[in-house]
N, C-alpha and C positions, 0 to 999 in steps of 0.2 A: 417811137419808145417812150416810155414814159420815166422817171427816176423818184425813188425814195430815199430816203434819209433817213437812217438808223441811228434815232437820238442816243446820243453819247452821254454817257452818268445815270442812266435809268435803270442800267445793270451793271453790272461788273465780271462777264465774261469775257473770262481772261485768253482765248483764242482772238479776240476782235477787243480788247479791253486799252485803251490810251493811256500814260500810265497818269495824269494830269485827274481822272474822273476818276475815284475815289474818295477827291478830298472837292470835286466839283461841287456845287449847291445850285437851289432850284434856279437862282438866277441866272448862271451858270446857260441852264439848260434851254431856257425861255430866250437866251440870246439867240441860240444855234435855232431852236425850231424858228425865233420872228427872220434870220436871216436866209434859212431853209424859204421860207414862205416869199421874203423880197425876191429871189432870189429866181421862184417858179420853180420849188422844186413837186414834184404833182403830189407826194405823200408824208409825211411823219411815219417812221415806223415805229410803233407800241407793242414790245414783249410786257409778255406776264407769266405771275407764277403766282397764288396764291399765300403755300409755304414750300420752302425748300429743305427735302430731307434730310438729315444732317450730314447724313453719307455720300448726298450731293455737293453740299455749299462748298465744298472746294474747288469741285470742278467747275461747276456750274455758276459758283458766284451767290454769295447772303442775294444780293437787293436785286428785285424786282416789285416794278412798279403791279397795282390791277387796272387793264387795259383801259376798264371806261372809265373813272374818274380823271386817269391820267389823259387822255382823248379829252374826257370835257373840259380839264386845265386847259391844254394844250391846246383846244379851240376855238379857248378864251382870252388866246393870247396873244390869235392871228387872224389874218384875213382871207385867205385863199387857199393855201394848204389845205390837202385833207389829211387826212386822220387812217390810218389803216393800222389797226391788231392782227399783232404777229407772233405766236399767234392766244387770240382766249379762248380757252378751254369750254364749249359749249356747256356739258350735263354737269359742272357745276353751279348754275344757276337754275333757278326757278325761271320757263320761258317767257312765261305769263309777264313779273318782274323783268326781265330781261329787255324781252322788246318793246315794252315801257323806256329803261335807263336808253334803249341803244334810240329808238324815234326823238326822244324829249335833246338827246345831242345831236341830229341829225336836224330838228329844228330850229333849235337857236343859233346852229353852226353855220345856219342857209342850206343846207344837204351838203355837208364834207367829211360823212361818217362813211367809210369801209372796212364792213366788219371780214377781218381774217380768220377762221376760225377752225379749231378740231376737233377730233373725238376725246385728246388726249392720253399719258401715258405712259407719267408716274402715278403708279398705280399705290404711294403710299399718298401721294397729297388727295389721289379720291378716298383715301381709307379715313384721312384725319377729316374731310370735309363731308365725309361719313355720305356718300355718293358709291354704287355698284361699280365695279370697276366691270366686271366681267357685261355688263351690257350699255357701257359706254355707247357704242354705234348704233344698238337701237333706241337710245336715247336718244343722241344726235340727230334721227331721222325724224324721228315726233318732235323734237321741238322746235326744229327750224320750217316742220311744217304748220308749225301752232303758231309760230311767230308771223307767218308769211301770210295768214288768216287774219291776225289782230292789226297787220299793218296794210290791209288792202282790201276787207271786206267794209260793205256798210252795215252788216249786221249779223259783226263776227260769231260763227259759233261754228265747236269741234269736240269730236269726240274722239280723244287717242285711249291708249292704254294707262298711258302717266300723266295727260292735259287732257280736261275737256273743260269747256266755258260756254254758256250761249247768253241770247238776252244781257247783252254788255253793251257797256260805247266804249270807242278804244281812239279817244283824241289826247294831243296830237299825233298826225299820223307822218308818217314822215315826209324831209320836204320831196328827196327824189323817189321817183316814181316806176317801177310800181314799190317801191322799197332799196336801203343802201344797198349798194353793192357786196354779192356774199362770197367771198373765196376762200374754198375750198383746199387746208393742207393739211397731208399724209401722205407718204411713196404705196400705199398699201393700196389691193385691187379695192376692198370697202370703200377707203376712200377719194380714188378714182371715179368711181360710181356714183359715188354724193356728187361730187362737184360736177360731173356731169348730168344728173339728175335732178336737183337744187341748186348749185351753186352758180353764180357767174364767173367764175376763174379759180385756179388751182394756184396752190402754193407749195411747189416741189422743195422738197429739205434732201439735201444729199444726194441729191441726183445730175448726174456732169454730163453734157451736150450731151453725147454721140447717143447717152441712154434714152434721151428728151423724147427724140421722133418714134420712138418705137409708141413708148407710154401716154404721145397725145393720140396715137392711131386708137387705141385704145378707150381711152374715155370720147373719139371723135364715135366708136363704134356702138356705144351705150346706144341703148334704147330712147329717143323721140330728142337726142343731142340735137338732128337738124333742125329738128322744129325748133327749136328754143330764136326769141327774137330779142336777144340783148347779144352784145357782144361776148366773148369767152375772155379773161384777162390772161397770163400764165405768167409771175413773178416769181424771178430768185431770184438771189443773193449773188453779184456781183466775184463777190472773191468763193473761191473754192476751202468750203472747211472742212480741215483732216482731222476729222474725230469721227470715234466712232460710236453708231445710232442707240437712242437711247442711252447709253452711255454717257453720254459727252468726251468721254477720254478721248485725251491729245493724239493720235497718231504722228504727227509731223506738225511741219509747221501748217498753221493755212497762207496759200496764197492770195494774192489781190497783185494787179495791176499795179506797179509803182512808177509808170510815167506814161503820157498823153498819148504813146503812140502804139503803149501795152493796152491800156485802157481802150479807145478808140477801135484796135482789132479785137478785142473782147467784148465788148456791143453790139461789136456786126456779127459774131459769129452766132451772140444770142437770139439777136433779132432775126437771123437768119435758120437758127433752128426753129424757130415756132415762139419767143420769149416775147413780152411784150412790156415788159414792164420792168424794171430790176432797181436791187438793192443798192446802193452805192457809198462809199464813205474813205477815205485815206490811204493808200495801198498801203504807207508808210507810216510810223505810229509819230503822232504829234504831239510836239510837247506842252501845251499849253490850250487852254480856251483859242486864245487869239489868233496859233498856228490853225487850230478848225478851221476859225470862221476865216482866214484864209485860203482855203483847202477846196469851201461852198462858194467862195468866188471864184477862185479858181477853172473848177467845174464848169458853172452854171456861163462861165466867158468862153473855156477853150472845149469842152468837148460837147456840152449837153445841145446846143446851137445844130450841131453835125446831123444831132438824130432827131428834128424835128419834125415832125410830121406834115 
């Protein structure tokens, strides 16, 4: 089982926010990132939104980074831990530029970039960025194919509806071969089919463990899935977020394991259901960055070793 840490203070999302986060500094964030690095966690989990519609800010929080620039900064501040965007909305970007940005971060970091991506859901964010919301699925699929061509082909060439290039040179290529892992987010059937056809894993959102076997069966039934030659990751939060899909309105209290026994039981159940990685954090609210760092130490010493491969 792999463990990712949702980097605190990058966002101010109320269901999971600790009381010290609104006043945290970038230096505090770097301390957390370096402690996760030192303690052997797999990923630093980096969320993003480009703008937050005013009507959503109270619920979702006003602060979000841009995912790739945050990943580049934190990769430069660490030595081993991987970066996981969770999630980057692919249609917001020009795919040729995005492919270059991802390759650059992967090259500089020595192959530590994992791209969690999705088609997106905040319609007003699409409108503000001038991206057609209704075509987001088709854009995502085409952009993914174009990016893979740039990362893998000796002489990249692509002729799509929205992306076209030929007679180009693309360097540096990603360190990871054939390219950084692509984990596809979303619970819709199109998102699951995208994960099966074009991804290296799936990031379910608000899926309960009892629903997971059926969803994974659907993904494995998709054409070409069994012929894949890379492991298929399934990564989901350890906590059970009790929020409404899309609106993020809280329906009740977010539930996370509050002690060692609960955490071990929950991780074990997730592994048994087919989860290969989970996003962890303190089940109880910490009062300071120091307390948060102590929790990372505790988790790395008392829980993580029980699930080492």
